[in-house]
A tleap script that builds the chain and sets N, CA, C and O, in Angstrom:
source leaprc.protein.ff14SB
mol = sequence {
  NMET ASN GLU TYR ILE ARG ASN ILE LEU GLY
  GLU TYR HIE ILE GLY GLU ILE LEU GLU VAL
  LYS PRO ILE ASN LYS GLY SER ILE SER ASP
  ALA THR TYR ILE LEU SER SER LYS GLY GLN
  TRP VAL LEU ARG LYS LEU LYS ASN ILE GLU
  GLN GLY ILE SER GLU TYR ILE ILE SER ASN
  ALA LEU ALA LYS TYR CYS ILE CYS PRO GLN
  ILE VAL ALA THR LYS LEU ASN ILE GLY TYR
  CYS LYS TYR GLU GLU THR TYR TYR ASN LEU
  GLN ALA TYR ILE GLN PRO GLN PRO ILE GLU
  ASN ASN LEU GLU THR PHE LYS LYS LEU GLY
  ILE THR LEU GLY LEU LEU TYR SER LYS LEU
  LYS ASN ASN MET GLY LEU ILE GLU CGLN
}
set mol.1.N position { 13.803 -14.291 -9.508 }
set mol.1.CA position { 13.284 -13.492 -8.400 }
set mol.1.C position { 14.217 -13.667 -7.207 }
set mol.1.O position { 14.689 -14.769 -6.927 }
set mol.2.N position { 14.472 -12.570 -6.513 }
set mol.2.CA position { 15.309 -12.636 -5.323 }
set mol.2.C position { 14.662 -13.525 -4.272 }
set mol.2.O position { 13.440 -13.559 -4.129 }
set mol.3.N position { 15.506 -14.241 -3.542 }
set mol.3.CA position { 15.011 -15.146 -2.506 }
set mol.3.C position { 14.255 -14.393 -1.418 }
set mol.3.O position { 13.245 -14.888 -0.917 }
set mol.4.N position { 14.730 -13.194 -1.039 }
set mol.4.CA position { 14.039 -12.460 0.025 }
set mol.4.C position { 12.648 -12.037 -0.425 }
set mol.4.O position { 11.715 -12.048 0.378 }
set mol.5.N position { 12.489 -11.663 -1.697 }
set mol.5.CA position { 11.149 -11.300 -2.186 }
set mol.5.C position { 10.247 -12.529 -2.194 }
set mol.5.O position { 9.074 -12.442 -1.834 }
set mol.6.N position { 10.785 -13.663 -2.597 }
set mol.6.CA position { 10.003 -14.911 -2.587 }
set mol.6.C position { 9.529 -15.225 -1.159 }
set mol.6.O position { 8.379 -15.619 -0.962 }
set mol.7.N position { 10.396 -15.054 -0.181 }
set mol.7.CA position { 10.026 -15.319 1.215 }
set mol.7.C position { 8.963 -14.349 1.709 }
set mol.7.O position { 8.020 -14.759 2.386 }
set mol.8.N position { 9.102 -13.071 1.379 }
set mol.8.CA position { 8.109 -12.080 1.798 }
set mol.8.C position { 6.759 -12.383 1.164 }
set mol.8.O position { 5.743 -12.406 1.858 }
set mol.9.N position { 6.736 -12.617 -0.147 }
set mol.9.CA position { 5.472 -12.875 -0.841 }
set mol.9.C position { 4.820 -14.175 -0.388 }
set mol.9.O position { 3.612 -14.354 -0.540 }
set mol.10.N position { 5.617 -15.079 0.167 }
set mol.10.CA position { 5.071 -16.315 0.717 }
set mol.10.C position { 4.155 -16.080 1.908 }
set mol.10.O position { 3.414 -16.976 2.310 }
set mol.11.N position { 4.202 -14.878 2.474 }
set mol.11.CA position { 3.331 -14.514 3.609 }
set mol.11.C position { 1.917 -14.139 3.158 }
set mol.11.O position { 1.036 -13.939 3.995 }
set mol.12.N position { 1.693 -14.044 1.852 }
set mol.12.CA position { 0.410 -13.561 1.322 }
set mol.12.C position { -0.266 -14.612 0.447 }
set mol.12.O position { 0.390 -15.480 -0.129 }
set mol.13.N position { -1.586 -14.517 0.360 }
set mol.13.CA position { -2.385 -15.364 -0.527 }
set mol.13.C position { -2.595 -14.624 -1.853 }
set mol.13.O position { -3.691 -14.127 -2.116 }
set mol.14.N position { -1.562 -14.550 -2.680 }
set mol.14.CA position { -1.723 -13.819 -3.942 }
set mol.14.C position { -1.493 -14.702 -5.164 }
set mol.14.O position { -1.385 -14.197 -6.281 }
set mol.15.N position { -1.418 -15.991 -4.964 }
set mol.15.CA position { -1.277 -16.911 -6.084 }
set mol.15.C position { 0.154 -17.030 -6.581 }
set mol.15.O position { 1.109 -16.668 -5.894 }
set mol.16.N position { 0.271 -17.543 -7.788 }
set mol.16.CA position { 1.576 -17.763 -8.406 }
set mol.16.C position { 2.182 -16.427 -8.842 }
set mol.16.O position { 1.497 -15.589 -9.429 }
set mol.17.N position { 3.456 -16.238 -8.553 }
set mol.17.CA position { 4.158 -15.019 -8.935 }
set mol.17.C position { 4.601 -15.158 -10.387 }
set mol.17.O position { 5.320 -16.092 -10.741 }
set mol.18.N position { 4.158 -14.204 -11.232 }
set mol.18.CA position { 4.454 -14.247 -12.657 }
set mol.18.C position { 5.545 -13.256 -13.074 }
set mol.18.O position { 6.300 -13.517 -14.011 }
set mol.19.N position { 5.625 -12.119 -12.374 }
set mol.19.CA position { 6.609 -11.099 -12.729 }
set mol.19.C position { 6.956 -10.273 -11.498 }
set mol.19.O position { 6.094 -9.987 -10.667 }
set mol.20.N position { 8.211 -9.896 -11.389 }
set mol.20.CA position { 8.704 -9.037 -10.310 }
set mol.20.C position { 9.654 -8.036 -10.943 }
set mol.20.O position { 10.603 -8.423 -11.625 }
set mol.21.N position { 9.402 -6.731 -10.718 }
set mol.21.CA position { 10.338 -5.740 -11.237 }
set mol.21.C position { 10.367 -4.531 -10.315 }
set mol.21.O position { 9.340 -4.142 -9.760 }
set mol.22.N position { 11.551 -3.933 -10.151 }
set mol.22.CA position { 11.667 -2.766 -9.267 }
set mol.22.C position { 10.920 -1.567 -9.834 }
set mol.22.O position { 10.797 -1.398 -11.047 }
set mol.23.N position { 10.423 -0.735 -8.908 }
set mol.23.CA position { 9.791 0.533 -9.253 }
set mol.23.C position { 10.743 1.606 -8.743 }
set mol.23.O position { 11.515 1.355 -7.817 }
set mol.24.N position { 10.701 2.778 -9.324 }
set mol.24.CA position { 11.556 3.867 -8.841 }
set mol.24.C position { 11.463 3.984 -7.339 }
set mol.24.O position { 10.381 3.888 -6.762 }
set mol.25.N position { 12.601 4.193 -6.711 }
set mol.25.CA position { 12.652 4.299 -5.264 }
set mol.25.C position { 12.022 5.601 -4.800 }
set mol.25.O position { 12.230 6.651 -5.408 }
set mol.26.N position { 11.250 5.529 -3.721 }
set mol.26.CA position { 10.670 6.714 -3.113 }
set mol.26.C position { 11.644 7.313 -2.119 }
set mol.26.O position { 12.791 6.877 -2.016 }
set mol.27.N position { 11.186 8.303 -1.396 }
set mol.27.CA position { 12.065 8.970 -0.433 }
set mol.27.C position { 12.280 8.122 0.814 }
set mol.27.O position { 13.307 8.255 1.480 }
set mol.28.N position { 11.336 7.259 1.137 }
set mol.28.CA position { 11.453 6.439 2.338 }
set mol.28.C position { 11.501 4.956 1.995 }
set mol.28.O position { 12.296 4.212 2.568 }
set mol.29.N position { 10.664 4.525 1.072 }
set mol.29.CA position { 10.549 3.091 0.839 }
set mol.29.C position { 11.000 2.692 -0.548 }
set mol.29.O position { 10.875 3.455 -1.506 }
set mol.30.N position { 11.524 1.488 -0.639 }
set mol.30.CA position { 11.790 0.863 -1.925 }
set mol.30.C position { 10.517 0.126 -2.318 }
set mol.30.O position { 9.845 -0.459 -1.469 }
set mol.31.N position { 10.191 0.155 -3.590 }
set mol.31.CA position { 8.965 -0.496 -4.045 }
set mol.31.C position { 9.270 -1.458 -5.181 }
set mol.31.O position { 10.168 -1.228 -5.991 }
set mol.32.N position { 8.503 -2.542 -5.223 }
set mol.32.CA position { 8.655 -3.561 -6.251 }
set mol.32.C position { 7.281 -3.901 -6.815 }
set mol.32.O position { 6.339 -4.152 -6.064 }
set mol.33.N position { 7.171 -3.909 -8.136 }
set mol.33.CA position { 5.926 -4.299 -8.810 }
set mol.33.C position { 5.860 -5.821 -8.843 }
set mol.33.O position { 6.843 -6.492 -9.157 }
set mol.34.N position { 4.685 -6.353 -8.512 }
set mol.34.CA position { 4.461 -7.800 -8.507 }
set mol.34.C position { 3.237 -8.105 -9.355 }
set mol.34.O position { 2.172 -7.525 -9.144 }
set mol.35.N position { 3.383 -9.012 -10.311 }
set mol.35.CA position { 2.243 -9.541 -11.055 }
set mol.35.C position { 2.079 -10.987 -10.632 }
set mol.35.O position { 3.016 -11.780 -10.722 }
set mol.36.N position { 0.883 -11.326 -10.170 }
set mol.36.CA position { 0.617 -12.703 -9.750 }
set mol.36.C position { -0.630 -13.205 -10.459 }
set mol.36.O position { -1.297 -12.462 -11.179 }
set mol.37.N position { -0.926 -14.465 -10.245 }
set mol.37.CA position { -2.118 -15.042 -10.862 }
set mol.37.C position { -3.409 -14.466 -10.273 }
set mol.37.O position { -4.491 -14.693 -10.815 }
set mol.38.N position { -3.303 -13.723 -9.169 }
set mol.38.CA position { -4.484 -13.124 -8.544 }
set mol.38.C position { -4.508 -11.601 -8.641 }
set mol.38.O position { -5.377 -10.973 -8.036 }
set mol.39.N position { -3.583 -10.985 -9.384 }
set mol.39.CA position { -3.636 -9.545 -9.540 }
set mol.39.C position { -2.273 -8.886 -9.626 }
set mol.39.O position { -1.241 -9.538 -9.782 }
set mol.40.N position { -2.313 -7.555 -9.518 }
set mol.40.CA position { -1.109 -6.736 -9.556 }
set mol.40.C position { -0.935 -6.067 -8.195 }
set mol.40.O position { -1.902 -5.633 -7.570 }
set mol.41.N position { 0.313 -5.995 -7.755 }
set mol.41.CA position { 0.594 -5.535 -6.399 }
set mol.41.C position { 1.854 -4.678 -6.374 }
set mol.41.O position { 2.644 -4.676 -7.318 }
set mol.42.N position { 2.023 -3.950 -5.273 }
set mol.42.CA position { 3.257 -3.230 -5.007 }
set mol.42.C position { 3.742 -3.662 -3.627 }
set mol.42.O position { 3.033 -3.510 -2.632 }
set mol.43.N position { 4.949 -4.197 -3.581 }
set mol.43.CA position { 5.583 -4.561 -2.321 }
set mol.43.C position { 6.445 -3.382 -1.900 }
set mol.43.O position { 7.315 -2.945 -2.654 }
set mol.44.N position { 6.210 -2.869 -0.707 }
set mol.44.CA position { 6.919 -1.679 -0.231 }
set mol.44.C position { 7.692 -1.975 1.041 }
set mol.44.O position { 7.185 -2.618 1.961 }
set mol.45.N position { 8.922 -1.496 1.078 }
set mol.45.CA position { 9.729 -1.552 2.294 }
set mol.45.C position { 9.296 -0.385 3.176 }
set mol.45.O position { 9.181 0.744 2.700 }
set mol.46.N position { 9.057 -0.652 4.456 }
set mol.46.CA position { 8.584 0.364 5.393 }
set mol.46.C position { 9.711 0.806 6.312 }
set mol.46.O position { 10.702 0.095 6.485 }
set mol.47.N position { 9.550 1.984 6.899 }
set mol.47.CA position { 10.601 2.458 7.799 }
set mol.47.C position { 10.520 1.808 9.170 }
set mol.47.O position { 11.528 1.709 9.869 }
set mol.48.N position { 9.306 1.355 9.572 }
set mol.48.CA position { 9.165 0.708 10.877 }
set mol.48.C position { 7.792 0.047 10.996 }
set mol.48.O position { 6.954 0.166 10.102 }
set mol.49.N position { 7.580 -0.634 12.090 }
set mol.49.CA position { 6.306 -1.331 12.315 }
set mol.49.C position { 5.150 -0.333 12.446 }
set mol.49.O position { 4.030 -0.626 12.027 }
set mol.50.N position { 5.413 0.826 13.015 }
set mol.50.CA position { 4.360 1.828 13.191 }
set mol.50.C position { 3.787 2.274 11.849 }
set mol.50.O position { 2.581 2.486 11.725 }
set mol.51.N position { 4.649 2.415 10.848 }
set mol.51.CA position { 4.169 2.774 9.516 }
set mol.51.C position { 3.267 1.667 8.971 }
set mol.51.O position { 2.234 1.951 8.365 }
set mol.52.N position { 3.651 0.418 9.182 }
set mol.52.CA position { 2.830 -0.704 8.718 }
set mol.52.C position { 1.459 -0.715 9.353 }
set mol.52.O position { 0.456 -0.927 8.671 }
set mol.53.N position { 1.407 -0.487 10.660 }
set mol.53.CA position { 0.130 -0.468 11.374 }
set mol.53.C position { -0.728 0.702 10.907 }
set mol.53.O position { -1.911 0.531 10.613 }
set mol.54.N position { -0.135 1.883 10.839 }
set mol.54.CA position { -0.892 3.082 10.455 }
set mol.54.C position { -1.438 2.988 9.036 }
set mol.54.O position { -2.601 3.309 8.793 }
set mol.55.N position { -0.607 2.550 8.108 }
set mol.55.CA position { -1.068 2.464 6.724 }
set mol.55.C position { -2.184 1.439 6.571 }
set mol.55.O position { -3.084 1.628 5.752 }
set mol.56.N position { -2.141 0.367 7.338 }
set mol.56.CA position { -3.211 -0.635 7.275 }
set mol.56.C position { -4.513 -0.055 7.835 }
set mol.56.O position { -5.584 -0.293 7.278 }
set mol.57.N position { -4.429 0.692 8.917 }
set mol.57.CA position { -5.616 1.339 9.489 }
set mol.57.C position { -6.208 2.326 8.484 }
set mol.57.O position { -7.419 2.346 8.264 }
set mol.58.N position { -5.350 3.141 7.880 }
set mol.58.CA position { -5.819 4.122 6.895 }
set mol.58.C position { -6.478 3.417 5.708 }
set mol.58.O position { -7.559 3.810 5.271 }
set mol.59.N position { -5.832 2.390 5.196 }
set mol.59.CA position { -6.371 1.643 4.059 }
set mol.59.C position { -7.755 1.077 4.367 }
set mol.59.O position { -8.663 1.164 3.541 }
set mol.60.N position { -7.911 0.502 5.549 }
set mol.60.CA position { -9.212 -0.066 5.916 }
set mol.60.C position { -10.273 1.008 6.126 }
set mol.60.O position { -11.431 0.821 5.753 }
set mol.61.N position { -9.880 2.133 6.722 }
set mol.61.CA position { -10.833 3.216 6.972 }
set mol.61.C position { -11.342 3.841 5.676 }
set mol.61.O position { -12.473 4.321 5.618 }
set mol.62.N position { -10.511 3.834 4.643 }
set mol.62.CA position { -10.869 4.490 3.384 }
set mol.62.C position { -11.238 3.524 2.266 }
set mol.62.O position { -11.459 3.952 1.133 }
set mol.63.N position { -11.309 2.233 2.562 }
set mol.63.CA position { -11.517 1.215 1.532 }
set mol.63.C position { -12.757 1.470 0.677 }
set mol.63.O position { -12.695 1.339 -0.546 }
set mol.64.N position { -13.858 1.825 1.284 }
set mol.64.CA position { -15.100 1.985 0.500 }
set mol.64.C position { -15.110 3.254 -0.344 }
set mol.64.O position { -15.996 3.425 -1.182 }
set mol.65.N position { -14.139 4.151 -0.140 }
set mol.65.CA position { -14.094 5.401 -0.899 }
set mol.65.C position { -13.147 5.345 -2.098 }
set mol.65.O position { -13.117 6.269 -2.912 }
set mol.66.N position { -12.383 4.274 -2.206 }
set mol.66.CA position { -11.478 4.048 -3.349 }
set mol.66.C position { -10.543 5.232 -3.597 }
set mol.66.O position { -10.359 5.647 -4.741 }
set mol.67.N position { -9.957 5.770 -2.539 }
set mol.67.CA position { -9.034 6.893 -2.710 }
set mol.67.C position { -7.612 6.546 -2.267 }
set mol.67.O position { -6.728 7.402 -2.306 }
set mol.68.N position { -7.390 5.328 -1.857 }
set mol.68.CA position { -6.029 4.887 -1.556 }
set mol.68.C position { -5.944 3.393 -1.861 }
set mol.68.O position { -6.963 2.703 -1.880 }
set mol.69.N position { -4.745 2.899 -2.097 }
set mol.69.CA position { -4.628 1.475 -2.417 }
set mol.69.C position { -4.950 0.595 -1.210 }
set mol.69.O position { -4.674 0.948 -0.064 }
set mol.70.N position { -5.537 -0.547 -1.504 }
set mol.70.CA position { -5.831 -1.522 -0.458 }
set mol.70.C position { -4.525 -2.156 0.003 }
set mol.70.O position { -3.735 -2.623 -0.817 }
set mol.71.N position { -4.299 -2.174 1.316 }
set mol.71.CA position { -3.166 -2.895 1.887 }
set mol.71.C position { -3.642 -4.327 2.111 }
set mol.71.O position { -4.679 -4.553 2.734 }
set mol.72.N position { -2.896 -5.271 1.611 }
set mol.72.CA position { -3.271 -6.683 1.676 }
set mol.72.C position { -2.836 -7.267 3.015 }
set mol.72.O position { -1.700 -7.064 3.445 }
set mol.73.N position { -3.723 -7.980 3.663 }
set mol.73.CA position { -3.381 -8.667 4.917 }
set mol.73.C position { -2.579 -9.931 4.610 }
set mol.73.O position { -2.776 -10.573 3.578 }
set mol.74.N position { -1.684 -10.269 5.513 }
set mol.74.CA position { -0.892 -11.490 5.376 }
set mol.74.C position { -1.765 -12.707 5.693 }
set mol.74.O position { -2.936 -12.572 6.050 }
set mol.75.N position { -1.183 -13.876 5.558 }
set mol.75.CA position { -1.876 -15.109 5.919 }
set mol.75.C position { -2.239 -15.124 7.403 }
set mol.75.O position { -3.166 -15.825 7.809 }
set mol.76.N position { -1.509 -14.351 8.215 }
set mol.76.CA position { -1.799 -14.235 9.650 }
set mol.76.C position { -2.759 -13.085 9.941 }
set mol.76.O position { -3.014 -12.764 11.101 }
set mol.77.N position { -3.290 -12.466 8.882 }
set mol.77.CA position { -4.270 -11.382 8.965 }
set mol.77.C position { -3.729 -10.114 9.634 }
set mol.77.O position { -4.419 -9.477 10.430 }
set mol.78.N position { -2.492 -9.762 9.300 }
set mol.78.CA position { -1.944 -8.480 9.734 }
set mol.78.C position { -1.562 -7.676 8.482 }
set mol.78.O position { -1.404 -8.250 7.405 }
set mol.79.N position { -1.416 -6.370 8.619 }
set mol.79.CA position { -1.234 -5.492 7.472 }
set mol.79.C position { 0.203 -5.255 7.056 }
set mol.79.O position { 0.470 -4.340 6.278 }
set mol.80.N position { 1.128 -6.046 7.546 }
set mol.80.CA position { 2.534 -5.909 7.206 }
set mol.80.C position { 3.220 -7.230 7.506 }
set mol.80.O position { 2.659 -8.085 8.190 }
set mol.81.N position { 4.411 -7.394 7.004 }
set mol.81.CA position { 5.199 -8.569 7.384 }
set mol.81.C position { 6.616 -8.117 7.716 }
set mol.81.O position { 7.049 -7.036 7.316 }
set mol.82.N position { 7.313 -8.946 8.438 }
set mol.82.CA position { 8.686 -8.656 8.833 }
set mol.82.C position { 9.580 -9.742 8.265 }
set mol.82.O position { 9.296 -10.932 8.400 }
set mol.83.N position { 10.664 -9.321 7.627 }
set mol.83.CA position { 11.637 -10.259 7.098 }
set mol.83.C position { 13.023 -9.687 7.341 }
set mol.83.O position { 13.332 -8.579 6.902 }
set mol.84.N position { 13.855 -10.444 8.040 }
set mol.84.CA position { 15.226 -10.039 8.373 }
set mol.84.C position { 15.271 -8.625 8.952 }
set mol.84.O position { 16.011 -7.769 8.467 }
set mol.85.N position { 14.482 -8.391 9.980 }
set mol.85.CA position { 14.472 -7.122 10.720 }
set mol.85.C position { 13.957 -5.923 9.919 }
set mol.85.O position { 14.120 -4.779 10.344 }
set mol.86.N position { 13.345 -6.177 8.774 }
set mol.86.CA position { 12.780 -5.105 7.953 }
set mol.86.C position { 11.296 -5.383 7.749 }
set mol.86.O position { 10.879 -6.530 7.596 }
set mol.87.N position { 10.505 -4.305 7.751 }
set mol.87.CA position { 9.052 -4.415 7.595 }
set mol.87.C position { 8.646 -4.072 6.171 }
set mol.87.O position { 9.251 -3.218 5.521 }
set mol.88.N position { 7.602 -4.762 5.696 }
set mol.88.CA position { 7.082 -4.588 4.347 }
set mol.88.C position { 5.557 -4.611 4.402 }
set mol.88.O position { 4.955 -5.181 5.312 }
set mol.89.N position { 4.947 -3.967 3.391 }
set mol.89.CA position { 3.526 -4.214 3.176 }
set mol.89.C position { 3.301 -4.440 1.694 }
set mol.89.O position { 4.136 -4.097 0.857 }
set mol.90.N position { 2.168 -5.020 1.395 }
set mol.90.CA position { 1.787 -5.311 0.024 }
set mol.90.C position { 0.483 -4.588 -0.231 }
set mol.90.O position { -0.469 -4.716 0.539 }
set mol.91.N position { 0.441 -3.829 -1.307 }
set mol.91.CA position { -0.781 -3.087 -1.607 }
set mol.91.C position { -1.200 -3.347 -3.043 }
set mol.91.O position { -0.388 -3.724 -3.888 }
set mol.92.N position { -2.470 -3.140 -3.297 }
set mol.92.CA position { -2.978 -3.276 -4.653 }
set mol.92.C position { -2.292 -2.255 -5.553 }
set mol.92.O position { -2.051 -1.121 -5.139 }
set mol.93.N position { -1.981 -2.652 -6.766 }
set mol.93.CA position { -1.357 -1.760 -7.735 }
set mol.93.C position { -2.434 -0.876 -8.352 }
set mol.93.O position { -3.499 -1.357 -8.738 }
set mol.94.N position { -2.149 0.412 -8.441 }
set mol.94.CA position { -3.057 1.352 -9.094 }
set mol.94.C position { -2.354 1.864 -10.344 }
set mol.94.O position { -1.255 2.416 -10.275 }
set mol.95.N position { -3.000 1.673 -11.477 }
set mol.95.CA position { -2.429 2.117 -12.746 }
set mol.95.C position { -2.301 3.639 -12.756 }
set mol.95.O position { -3.283 4.337 -12.500 }
set mol.96.N position { -1.117 4.163 -13.045 }
set mol.96.CA position { -0.960 5.619 -13.095 }
set mol.96.C position { -1.852 6.241 -14.168 }
set mol.96.O position { -2.060 5.661 -15.234 }
set mol.97.N position { -2.367 7.411 -13.872 }
set mol.97.CA position { -3.207 8.143 -14.816 }
set mol.97.C position { -2.677 9.563 -14.942 }
set mol.97.O position { -2.182 10.129 -13.967 }
set mol.98.N position { -2.776 10.136 -16.121 }
set mol.98.CA position { -2.316 11.524 -16.270 }
set mol.98.C position { -3.206 12.465 -15.455 }
set mol.98.O position { -4.410 12.246 -15.320 }
set mol.99.N position { -2.595 13.498 -14.925 }
set mol.99.CA position { -3.333 14.489 -14.142 }
set mol.99.C position { -3.454 15.752 -14.982 }
set mol.99.O position { -2.459 16.315 -15.437 }
set mol.100.N position { -4.683 16.179 -15.175 }
set mol.100.CA position { -4.912 17.400 -15.956 }
set mol.100.C position { -4.904 18.607 -15.033 }
set mol.100.O position { -5.451 18.561 -13.931 }
set mol.101.N position { -4.295 19.661 -15.476 }
set mol.101.CA position { -4.208 20.892 -14.707 }
set mol.101.C position { -5.416 21.773 -15.049 }
set mol.101.O position { -5.331 22.703 -15.851 }
set mol.102.N position { -6.558 21.435 -14.400 }
set mol.102.CA position { -7.767 22.213 -14.657 }
set mol.102.C position { -8.611 22.304 -13.385 }
set mol.102.O position { -8.311 21.661 -12.379 }
set mol.103.N position { -9.651 23.096 -13.446 }
set mol.103.CA position { -10.494 23.345 -12.284 }
set mol.103.C position { -11.156 22.060 -11.775 }
set mol.103.O position { -11.269 21.863 -10.565 }
set mol.104.N position { -11.585 21.204 -12.668 }
set mol.104.CA position { -12.241 19.955 -12.264 }
set mol.104.C position { -11.297 19.077 -11.441 }
set mol.104.O position { -11.717 18.469 -10.457 }
set mol.105.N position { -10.042 19.010 -11.834 }
set mol.105.CA position { -9.052 18.237 -11.086 }
set mol.105.C position { -8.897 18.797 -9.679 }
set mol.105.O position { -8.844 18.034 -8.715 }
set mol.106.N position { -8.823 20.114 -9.548 }
set mol.106.CA position { -8.658 20.737 -8.232 }
set mol.106.C position { -9.904 20.569 -7.369 }
set mol.106.O position { -9.791 20.473 -6.147 }
set mol.107.N position { -11.082 20.531 -7.972 }
set mol.107.CA position { -12.313 20.262 -7.217 }
set mol.107.C position { -12.281 18.847 -6.648 }
set mol.107.O position { -12.611 18.629 -5.483 }
set mol.108.N position { -11.877 17.881 -7.488 }
set mol.108.CA position { -11.782 16.488 -7.035 }
set mol.108.C position { -10.748 16.348 -5.922 }
set mol.108.O position { -10.960 15.610 -4.960 }
set mol.109.N position { -9.630 17.057 -6.055 }
set mol.109.CA position { -8.597 17.030 -5.032 }
set mol.109.C position { -9.133 17.569 -3.706 }
set mol.109.O position { -8.889 16.982 -2.652 }
set mol.110.N position { -9.853 18.672 -3.759 }
set mol.110.CA position { -10.432 19.256 -2.543 }
set mol.110.C position { -11.421 18.320 -1.879 }
set mol.110.O position { -11.408 18.163 -0.658 }
set mol.111.N position { -12.275 17.698 -2.669 }
set mol.111.CA position { -13.252 16.745 -2.129 }
set mol.111.C position { -12.535 15.570 -1.469 }
set mol.111.O position { -12.916 15.134 -0.383 }
set mol.112.N position { -11.501 15.064 -2.127 }
set mol.112.CA position { -10.750 13.922 -1.597 }
set mol.112.C position { -10.028 14.285 -0.304 }
set mol.112.O position { -10.043 13.507 0.650 }
set mol.113.N position { -9.402 15.448 -0.261 }
set mol.113.CA position { -8.727 15.876 0.970 }
set mol.113.C position { -9.718 16.048 2.114 }
set mol.113.O position { -9.420 15.684 3.252 }
set mol.114.N position { -10.885 16.596 1.824 }
set mol.114.CA position { -11.922 16.730 2.844 }
set mol.114.C position { -12.371 15.381 3.364 }
set mol.114.O position { -12.572 15.208 4.567 }
set mol.115.N position { -12.528 14.437 2.476 }
set mol.115.CA position { -12.916 13.077 2.856 }
set mol.115.C position { -11.833 12.431 3.714 }
set mol.115.O position { -12.137 11.823 4.740 }
set mol.116.N position { -10.576 12.559 3.303 }
set mol.116.CA position { -9.468 12.024 4.102 }
set mol.116.C position { -9.506 12.589 5.514 }
set mol.116.O position { -9.430 11.841 6.489 }
set mol.117.N position { -9.621 13.882 5.623 }
set mol.117.CA position { -9.628 14.531 6.931 }
set mol.117.C position { -10.808 14.062 7.773 }
set mol.117.O position { -10.640 13.711 8.941 }
set mol.118.N position { -11.993 14.055 7.186 }
set mol.118.CA position { -13.182 13.712 7.969 }
set mol.118.C position { -13.181 12.260 8.436 }
set mol.118.O position { -13.690 11.965 9.517 }
set mol.119.N position { -12.625 11.360 7.651 }
set mol.119.CA position { -12.636 9.941 8.007 }
set mol.119.C position { -11.481 9.538 8.929 }
set mol.119.O position { -11.558 8.513 9.607 }
set mol.120.N position { -10.414 10.340 8.957 }
set mol.120.CA position { -9.244 9.959 9.748 }
set mol.120.C position { -9.015 10.821 10.978 }
set mol.120.O position { -8.206 10.452 11.830 }
set mol.121.N position { -9.688 11.945 11.104 }
set mol.121.CA position { -9.378 12.899 12.185 }
set mol.121.C position { -9.600 12.334 13.577 }
set mol.121.O position { -8.897 12.731 14.506 }
set mol.122.N position { -10.540 11.432 13.758 }
set mol.122.CA position { -10.828 10.883 15.080 }
set mol.122.C position { -10.338 9.451 15.251 }
set mol.122.O position { -10.729 8.774 16.203 }
set mol.123.N position { -9.494 8.985 14.350 }
set mol.123.CA position { -9.014 7.611 14.418 }
set mol.123.C position { -7.822 7.537 15.366 }
set mol.123.O position { -6.689 7.823 14.979 }
set mol.124.N position { -8.086 7.156 16.591 }
set mol.124.CA position { -7.055 7.126 17.615 }
set mol.124.C position { -6.071 5.969 17.450 }
set mol.124.O position { -5.056 5.915 18.144 }
set mol.125.N position { -6.366 5.050 16.540 }
set mol.125.CA position { -5.462 3.926 16.322 }
set mol.125.C position { -4.254 4.291 15.495 }
set mol.125.O position { -3.319 3.499 15.380 }
set mol.126.N position { -4.256 5.493 14.910 }
set mol.126.CA position { -3.130 5.901 14.077 }
set mol.126.C position { -1.955 6.319 14.944 }
set mol.126.O position { -2.092 7.164 15.829 }
set mol.127.N position { -0.824 5.733 14.689 }
set mol.127.CA position { 0.372 5.983 15.487 }
set mol.127.C position { 1.093 7.222 14.963 }
set mol.127.O position { 1.565 8.052 15.740 }
set mol.128.N position { 1.171 7.335 13.663 }
set mol.128.CA position { 1.805 8.489 13.029 }
set mol.128.C position { 1.095 8.709 11.712 }
set mol.128.O position { -0.029 8.232 11.554 }
set mol.129.N position { 1.675 9.388 10.784 }
set mol.129.CA position { 1.138 9.690 9.445 }
set mol.129.C position { 0.455 11.028 9.452 }
set mol.129.O position { -0.061 11.463 8.422 }
savepdb mol mol.pdb
quit
C-alpha cells in the first residue's frame, strides 16, 4: 500500500486495511477501493475543501433515504481530510448494480430526483454542487 494512502486512512476509524486497489479515474477525482476489517470504502481525491464540506452535508441530509453513499467522518469528526495540500473523503462502497432500461427504472429515478431536490433546496450550508 502506498504510504500516502496509509497516512490518509490513518485519519479514520475503519479497522485494519486488508486490500487497496485503484478504481477507474473519474472526471474530477481519483478513487481507490479500500477493504478493511470494518467494511468496504472508496477513498476519493477532491478538487477542494468546499467539495469536501458540501458532499458531507449532502450525505448527512440524505442518510436516512439511502440514495447516496455515506461519507465517513474522520477521527476529528469532519467529513474530509487533508494530506500534502490535497483533500480527500472516504465514503461507503456501494456495489454496482445493472440498470434496466424500463419504465419502472425511470419512475424510481424521478422519485429519487424529487427527493434530492426537496431535501437539498433550502440547505444554505451547501457551498457548491
